[in-house]
C-alpha positions as CSV (number, residue, x, y, z in Angstrom):
1,M,98.3,110.6,132.5
2,K,95.0,110.5,130.5
3,N,94.7,114.3,130.7
4,D,98.2,114.7,129.4
5,K,97.3,112.6,126.3
6,Q,94.0,114.5,125.8
7,D,95.9,117.9,126.1
8,F,98.5,116.7,123.6
9,F,95.8,115.5,121.2
10,K,94.1,118.9,121.5
11,Q,97.4,120.7,120.7
12,V,97.8,118.4,117.7
13,Y,94.4,119.3,116.4
14,E,95.0,123.0,116.8
15,V,98.1,122.7,114.6
16,A,96.3,120.5,112.1
17,K,93.6,123.2,111.7
18,L,96.3,125.6,110.6
19,I,97.5,123.5,107.6
20,P,96.5,125.5,104.6
21,E,94.2,124.0,102.0
22,G,96.2,122.3,99.2
23,R,99.2,121.7,101.5
24,V,100.3,118.8,103.7
25,T,102.5,118.3,106.7
26,T,103.9,115.3,108.5
27,Y,103.3,113.6,111.9
28,G,106.9,114.4,112.8
29,A,106.6,118.1,111.8
30,I,103.7,118.5,114.1
31,A,105.4,116.7,116.9
32,Q,108.5,118.8,116.5
33,Y,106.5,122.0,116.5
34,L,104.9,120.9,119.8
35,G,108.3,120.3,121.3
36,M,107.9,116.5,121.3
37,K,110.2,115.5,118.4
38,S,110.1,111.8,119.1
39,S,106.3,111.7,119.3
40,A,105.3,111.4,115.7
41,R,103.5,108.1,116.4
42,V,101.4,109.8,119.1
43,V,100.5,112.5,116.5
44,G,99.3,109.7,114.3
45,W,97.1,108.3,117.0
46,A,95.6,111.8,117.5
47,M,94.9,112.0,113.8
48,N,93.3,108.6,113.8
49,A,91.1,109.7,116.7
50,A,90.1,112.9,114.8
51,H,88.4,111.4,111.8
52,G,84.9,111.9,113.2
53,D,85.5,115.7,113.5
54,I,85.3,117.4,110.1
55,S,86.8,120.6,111.5
56,I,90.2,118.8,111.8
57,P,91.8,118.3,108.3
58,A,93.4,115.0,109.2
59,H,93.7,114.2,105.4
60,R,96.5,116.8,105.2
61,V,98.8,114.9,107.6
62,V,101.0,112.3,105.9
63,N,104.2,110.4,106.8
64,R,107.7,111.8,106.3
65,V,107.9,110.9,102.7
66,G,104.4,111.8,101.7
67,L,102.7,108.4,101.9
68,L,99.1,108.5,102.8
69,S,99.8,106.2,105.8
70,G,96.5,107.1,107.5
71,K,94.3,106.4,104.5
72,H,92.8,103.2,106.0
73,H,91.2,105.3,108.8
74,F,89.0,107.2,106.4
75,E,85.7,105.9,105.1
76,G,85.8,104.5,101.6
77,T,88.8,103.2,99.9
78,N,90.3,106.5,98.6
79,L,88.7,109.3,100.6
80,M,92.0,110.7,101.9
81,Q,93.4,110.8,98.4
82,Q,90.1,112.3,97.0
83,L,90.1,115.0,99.7
84,L,93.7,116.0,98.9
85,E,93.2,115.9,95.1
86,S,90.1,118.1,95.5
87,E,92.5,120.7,97.1
88,G,95.0,120.4,94.2
89,V,97.5,118.0,95.8
90,V,98.8,115.5,93.3
91,V,98.7,111.9,94.7
92,K,99.8,108.8,92.8
93,E,100.0,105.3,94.2
94,H,99.1,106.6,97.7
95,K,101.9,109.1,97.8
96,V,102.0,112.9,97.4
97,Q,103.9,113.7,94.2
98,N,106.3,116.6,94.3
99,F,106.1,116.4,98.1
100,N,108.3,119.4,98.7
101,D,106.0,121.6,96.7
102,F,103.0,120.8,98.9
103,Y,104.9,120.5,102.2
104,W,103.9,122.9,105.0
105,D,106.3,123.1,108.0
106,P,104.6,124.5,111.1
107,C,108.1,125.3,112.6
108,K,108.8,127.7,109.7
109,E,105.3,128.9,109.0
110,L,104.0,129.7,112.5
């Protein structure tokens, strides 16, 4: 079972690496793309485990309404928001503004 989780996490990371700069996607969108529609929470666990690897843009993965729900897993109080804003994503009160303008759907884009 451990290998299955590691393999799924690896697949999550490969999708996350494809999110274009200045765009965001959701845990659920990645889960759906990987054929595991009900596994958004597991995608979240994968993103939490990825924060030590700068090659994985975990800051570009948010919840289904654009909230920076993983922000507490980043160093500093606002690092996730700062990273997104440095890419042109507008964030206010821990939420991506104009979410649909920044949303990237791997099911439609890949």
